[in-house]
GUTI-326370 format. One record per residue (C-alpha): residue number from 1; z, y, x. Coordinates in nm, 4 decimals. Example, Ala and Ser with C-alpha at 12.3 -4.5 7.8 and 13.67 -1.06 7.14 Angstrom:
<sites>
SITE    i         Z         Y         X
SITE    1    0.7800   -0.4500    1.2300
SITE    2    0.7140   -0.1060    1.3670
</sites>
This chain:
<sites>
SITE    i         Z         Y         X
SITE    1    2.2241   -2.0838    1.5676
SITE    2    2.0449   -1.8697    1.8233
SITE    3    1.8069   -1.5835    1.7562
SITE    4    1.4591   -1.7017    1.6718
SITE    5    1.1490   -1.6184    1.8736
SITE    6    0.8069   -1.7167    1.7453
SITE    7    0.5986   -1.7740    2.0559
SITE    8    0.2364   -1.8754    2.1051
SITE    9   -0.0809   -1.6759    2.1319
SITE   10   -0.2017   -1.4377    1.8664
SITE   11   -0.5004   -1.6646    1.8181
SITE   12   -0.2672   -1.9411    1.7044
SITE   13   -0.1146   -1.7159    1.4435
SITE   14   -0.4243   -1.5417    1.3185
SITE   15   -0.6919   -1.8129    1.3319
SITE   16   -1.0247   -1.6659    1.2178
SITE   17   -0.8975   -1.3106    1.2413
SITE   18   -0.9658   -1.3085    1.6161
SITE   19   -1.2684   -1.3927    1.8273
SITE   20   -1.4541   -1.1278    2.0190
SITE   21   -1.8258   -1.0555    2.0013
SITE   22   -2.0562   -0.7674    2.0844
SITE   23   -1.9843   -0.5878    1.7574
SITE   24   -1.6114   -0.6049    1.8200
SITE   25   -1.6670   -0.4720    2.1719
SITE   26   -1.8512   -0.1730    2.0250
SITE   27   -1.5726   -0.1248    1.7727
SITE   28   -1.3183   -0.1356    2.0573
SITE   29   -1.5114    0.1303    2.2515
SITE   30   -1.5409    0.3460    1.9400
SITE   31   -1.1684    0.3088    1.8798
SITE   32   -1.0942    0.4144    2.2375
SITE   33   -1.3117    0.7230    2.1993
SITE   34   -1.1447    0.8052    1.8689
SITE   35   -0.8072    0.7728    2.0399
SITE   36   -0.9281    1.0146    2.3073
SITE   37   -1.0216    1.2646    2.0371
SITE   38   -0.6741    1.2559    1.8808
SITE   39   -0.5419    1.4725    2.1636
SITE   40   -0.6037    1.8455    2.1004
SITE   41   -0.5984    1.9010    2.4776
SITE   42   -0.8745    1.6464    2.5273
SITE   43   -1.0892    1.8106    2.2631
SITE   44   -1.0186    2.1534    2.4106
SITE   45   -1.1340    2.0513    2.7571
SITE   46   -1.4311    1.8623    2.6096
SITE   47   -1.5541    2.1806    2.4429
SITE   48   -1.4893    2.3902    2.7540
SITE   49   -1.6812    2.1414    2.9687
SITE   50   -1.9648    2.1474    2.7165
SITE   51   -1.9633    2.5237    2.7188
SITE   52   -1.9859    2.5280    3.0982
SITE   53   -2.2779    2.2845    3.0984
SITE   54   -2.4576    2.4801    2.8275
SITE   55   -2.4302    2.7977    3.0329
SITE   56   -2.5065    2.6612    3.3811
SITE   57   -2.7568    2.3847    3.3023
SITE   58   -2.9244    2.4787    2.9763
SITE   59   -2.8848    2.8578    3.0122
SITE   60   -2.7919    2.8868    2.6463
SITE   61   -2.5539    3.1801    2.6014
SITE   62   -2.5248    3.1403    2.2243
SITE   63   -2.4400    2.7698    2.2370
SITE   64   -2.2048    2.8396    2.5279
SITE   65   -2.0034    3.0895    2.3265
SITE   66   -1.9991    2.8662    2.0197
SITE   67   -1.8637    2.5710    2.2180
SITE   68   -1.6065    2.7814    2.4007
SITE   69   -1.4906    2.9548    2.0822
SITE   70   -1.4636    2.6236    1.8962
SITE   71   -1.2489    2.4715    2.1716
SITE   72   -1.0169    2.7727    2.1884
SITE   73   -0.9968    2.7933    1.8083
SITE   74   -0.9127    2.4242    1.7773
SITE   75   -0.6435    2.4526    2.0442
SITE   76   -0.4888    2.7522    1.8664
SITE   77   -0.5011    2.5791    1.5284
SITE   78   -0.3236    2.2702    1.6616
SITE   79   -0.0551    2.4638    1.8489
SITE   80    0.0667    2.6766    1.5583
SITE   81    0.3644    2.5712    1.3405
SITE   82    0.2075    2.6206    0.9970
SITE   83   -0.1271    2.4595    1.0692
SITE   84    0.0167    2.1589    1.2549
SITE   85    0.2601    2.1049    0.9699
SITE   86   -0.0235    2.1381    0.7198
SITE   87   -0.2070    1.8471    0.8838
SITE   88    0.0920    1.6124    0.9121
SITE   89    0.2945    1.6823    0.5988
SITE   90    0.0633    1.4999    0.3519
SITE   91    0.0927    1.1819    0.5589
SITE   92    0.4702    1.1958    0.6021
SITE   93    0.5630    1.2932    0.2461
SITE   94    0.4019    0.9973    0.0674
SITE   95    0.7238    0.7961    0.0477
SITE   96    1.0761    0.9294   -0.0248
SITE   97    1.3636    0.9233    0.2204
SITE   98    1.5750    0.6074    0.1905
SITE   99    1.9300    0.6272    0.3209
SITE  100    2.1018    0.3243    0.4668
SITE  101    2.3632    0.3245    0.1884
SITE  102    2.1003    0.3538   -0.0842
SITE  103    2.0636    0.0775   -0.3409
SITE  104    1.6859    0.1336   -0.3425
SITE  105    1.6229   -0.1188   -0.0686
SITE  106    1.8935   -0.3793   -0.1461
SITE  107    1.6436   -0.6112   -0.3166
SITE  108    1.4791   -0.6717    0.0214
SITE  109    1.5094   -1.0214    0.1644
SITE  110    1.4668   -0.8926    0.5185
SITE  111    1.4211   -0.5782    0.7259
SITE  112    1.1041   -0.5417    0.9328
SITE  113    1.1027   -0.3057    1.2317
SITE  114    0.7566   -0.2343    1.3712
SITE  115    0.7167   -0.1873    1.7441
SITE  116    0.6787    0.1482    1.9129
SITE  117    0.7555    0.1746    2.2839
SITE  118    1.0147    0.0989    2.5478
SITE  119    1.0294    0.1314    2.9254
SITE  120    1.1741   -0.1013    3.1856
SITE  121    1.2779    0.1528    3.4473
SITE  122    1.6384    0.1389    3.5779
SITE  123    1.7694    0.3997    3.3340
SITE  124    2.0718    0.4152    3.0993
SITE  125    2.0553    0.1941    2.7902
SITE  126    1.9812    0.4808    2.5530
SITE  127    1.6869    0.5947    2.7681
SITE  128    1.5059    0.2617    2.7563
SITE  129    1.3546    0.3303    2.4151
SITE  130    1.1034    0.5929    2.3152
SITE  131    1.2231    0.8293    2.0434
SITE  132    1.0219    0.6482    1.7767
SITE  133    1.1757    0.3105    1.8655
SITE  134    1.5259    0.4528    1.8926
SITE  135    1.5126    0.6115    1.5475
SITE  136    1.3646    0.3004    1.3854
SITE  137    1.6295    0.0824    1.5450
SITE  138    1.9219    0.3083    1.4574
SITE  139    1.8128    0.3295    1.0938
SITE  140    1.7782   -0.0483    1.0819
SITE  141    2.1225   -0.0976    1.2370
SITE  142    2.2834    0.1296    0.9764
SITE  143    2.1036   -0.0565    0.6973
SITE  144    2.2107   -0.3920    0.8359
SITE  145    2.5736   -0.2800    0.8510
SITE  146    2.5690   -0.1994    0.4799
SITE  147    2.3677   -0.5056    0.3713
SITE  148    2.3261   -0.7819    0.6332
SITE  149    1.9862   -0.9489    0.5993
SITE  150    1.7552   -1.0953    0.8644
SITE  151    1.5797   -0.8431    1.0906
SITE  152    1.2217   -0.9189    1.1936
SITE  153    1.1101   -0.7567    1.5187
SITE  154    0.7416   -0.7303    1.6091
SITE  155    0.5196   -0.6257    1.8979
SITE  156    0.3665   -0.7864    2.2049
SITE  157    0.3570   -0.6683    2.5657
SITE  158    0.2234   -0.3152    2.6097
SITE  159    0.0861   -0.1464    2.9208
SITE  160    0.2560   -0.2519    3.2429
SITE  161    0.5742   -0.3876    3.0832
SITE  162    0.6922   -0.7429    3.1487
SITE  163    0.8785   -0.7781    2.8200
SITE  164    0.7386   -0.7638    2.4669
SITE  165    0.8437   -0.4844    2.2308
SITE  166    0.9932   -0.7458    1.9978
SITE  167    1.2147   -0.8924    2.2696
SITE  168    1.3193   -0.5485    2.3955
SITE  169    1.4280   -0.4467    2.0458
SITE  170    1.6031   -0.7772    2.0027
SITE  171    1.8102   -0.6917    2.3099
SITE  172    1.8922   -0.3542    2.1523
SITE  173    2.0360   -0.5096    1.8369
SITE  174    2.2119   -0.7885    2.0253
SITE  175    2.3882   -0.5313    2.2439
SITE  176    2.5074   -0.3456    1.9340
SITE  177    2.6597   -0.6496    1.7718
SITE  178    2.3967   -0.7950    1.5391
SITE  179    2.4351   -1.1765    1.5306
SITE  180    2.1642   -1.3803    1.6985
SITE  181    2.0806   -1.5788    1.3847
SITE  182    1.9787   -1.2563    1.2059
SITE  183    1.7340   -1.1472    1.4795
SITE  184    1.3879   -1.2946    1.4418
SITE  185    1.1417   -1.1999    1.7148
SITE  186    0.7637   -1.2198    1.6670
SITE  187    0.6288   -1.0982    2.0045
SITE  188    0.2623   -1.0740    1.9046
SITE  189    0.0338   -0.7822    1.8306
SITE  190   -0.0536   -0.4632    2.0126
SITE  191   -0.1385   -0.2606    1.6992
SITE  192   -0.0192   -0.2395    1.3413
SITE  193   -0.2886   -0.4673    1.2006
SITE  194   -0.2114   -0.7471    1.4472
SITE  195    0.1627   -0.7130    1.3829
SITE  196    0.1014   -0.7415    1.0079
SITE  197   -0.1110   -1.0535    1.0558
SITE  198    0.1677   -1.2133    1.2623
SITE  199    0.4309   -1.1197    1.0043
SITE  200    0.2184   -1.2586    0.7228
SITE  201    0.2632   -1.6099    0.8582
SITE  202    0.6363   -1.5902    0.7825
SITE  203    0.6878   -1.3248    0.5144
SITE  204    0.3925   -1.3576    0.2781
SITE  205    0.5193   -1.3436   -0.0795
SITE  206    0.8561   -1.1994    0.0252
SITE  207    1.0076   -0.8573   -0.0361
SITE  208    1.1009   -0.6638    0.2783
SITE  209    1.2291   -0.3204    0.3765
SITE  210    0.9816   -0.1667    0.6206
SITE  211    1.1299    0.0643    0.8831
SITE  212    0.8786    0.2708    1.0764
SITE  213    0.7855    0.6323    1.1424
SITE  214    0.7135    0.8446    0.8354
SITE  215    0.3593    0.9204    0.9526
SITE  216    0.2984    0.5489    1.0077
SITE  217    0.4125    0.4230    0.6677
SITE  218    0.0861    0.4535    0.4699
SITE  219   -0.1137    0.2395    0.7112
SITE  220    0.1717   -0.0043    0.7739
SITE  221    0.2421   -0.0590    0.4045
SITE  222   -0.1220   -0.1275    0.3310
SITE  223   -0.1608   -0.3718    0.6184
SITE  224    0.1510   -0.5634    0.5136
SITE  225    0.0499   -0.5637    0.1486
SITE  226   -0.2897   -0.6941    0.2565
SITE  227   -0.1087   -0.9897    0.4151
SITE  228    0.0817   -1.0570    0.0900
SITE  229    0.4088   -0.8942    0.1999
SITE  230    0.5836   -0.6801   -0.0620
SITE  231    0.7235   -0.3672    0.1023
SITE  232    0.9942   -0.1106    0.0360
SITE  233    0.9039    0.1777    0.2728
SITE  234    1.1915    0.3233    0.4743
SITE  235    1.0428    0.6195    0.6649
SITE  236    1.2104    0.7683    0.9736
SITE  237    1.1178    1.0074    1.2573
SITE  238    0.9877    1.2949    1.0466
SITE  239    0.8033    1.5575    1.2508
SITE  240    0.6966    1.7772    0.9602
SITE  241    0.9093    1.9934    0.7307
SITE  242    0.8826    2.0884    0.3645
SITE  243    0.8180    2.4548    0.4373
SITE  244    0.7110    2.5818    0.7781
SITE  245    0.7103    2.9485    0.8863
SITE  246    0.4591    3.1268    1.1049
SITE  247    0.5307    3.1513    1.4744
SITE  248    0.3870    3.1397    1.8235
SITE  249    0.2038    2.8385    1.9713
SITE  250    0.4275    2.5707    2.1214
SITE  251    0.3780    2.2374    2.2931
SITE  252    0.5855    2.0622    2.0251
SITE  253    0.3338    2.1720    1.7610
SITE  254    0.0517    2.0223    1.9687
SITE  255    0.2455    1.6946    1.9612
SITE  256    0.2778    1.7229    1.5836
SITE  257   -0.0948    1.7874    1.5490
SITE  258   -0.1776    1.4925    1.7714
SITE  259    0.0345    1.2646    1.5537
SITE  260   -0.1452    1.3933    1.2419
SITE  261   -0.4932    1.3477    1.3884
SITE  262   -0.4029    0.9984    1.5133
SITE  263   -0.2879    0.8923    1.1683
SITE  264   -0.5902    1.0408    0.9869
SITE  265   -0.8185    0.8544    1.2274
SITE  266   -0.6090    0.5424    1.1697
SITE  267   -0.6388    0.5718    0.7927
SITE  268   -1.0159    0.6169    0.8205
SITE  269   -1.0442    0.3097    1.0426
SITE  270   -0.8279    0.1108    0.8013
SITE  271   -1.0398    0.2126    0.5021
SITE  272   -1.3595    0.1155    0.6825
SITE  273   -1.2094   -0.2178    0.7860
SITE  274   -1.0375   -0.3204    0.4609
SITE  275   -1.2239   -0.1158    0.1999
SITE  276   -1.0386   -0.0934   -0.1315
SITE  277   -0.8906   -0.4438   -0.1169
SITE  278   -0.5174   -0.4507   -0.1918
SITE  279   -0.4757   -0.8015   -0.0524
SITE  280   -0.7041   -1.0293    0.1480
SITE  281   -0.9084   -1.2893   -0.0339
SITE  282   -0.7865   -1.6516   -0.0103
SITE  283   -1.0786   -1.7517    0.2148
SITE  284   -1.0249   -1.4653    0.4626
</sites>
């Protein structure tokens, strides 16, 4: 039996979930702007540009200094070890660490690996996957080796790639010896919500082990639960630590802050979209 790929458009899988209108266009624009604001560097330059305009165009020295100081202060806050850790730690520490050999996930009927990112440049095999994908895949492989169950791979085509994230990850596991019949590819979805909708068509009512980044787990678990999928969170790719010390600004701390801001924005968007519903209503 060969590995399974569930093809077709996302519209075929999601039915009434899709269908674009003016309101959805506005939501898409708002989401893009929110994504822009997740980068501390973007916010820094936004404030500096505002400060320059306030000084040169509006001749407002007070507002100029407020905008400039806010931008510099925000950049400093996001680039320090303690403050960046403070923003990300609450998101990453929600679920406990689950080791591959642990019995905590053995009740799962399948393992779900959410998409992250790969590239198709002519590089060595290990360089084809972004760090987030590599860590999710390695954790999944170790889990599979201790308890072989079907692996569901999600994610459509991102950016300029020719291959979907699901198919790229399928190639990863195939190359490392996972049998084809245990690799189930669902190459739909370009965000967590769409991936969850696609998975719901096949896993609703089932119990799965969810492998994704620690910062991503809260949103992912809720989206999958909303689609009727019972989840055992298996967090990987931790960027925060239990106790961080003071130190000088570093680029790696900016990355940690950006991840935190992205997830807080994502949680806010999810709350506004789903409200307090644990699962979708039957007529949704």
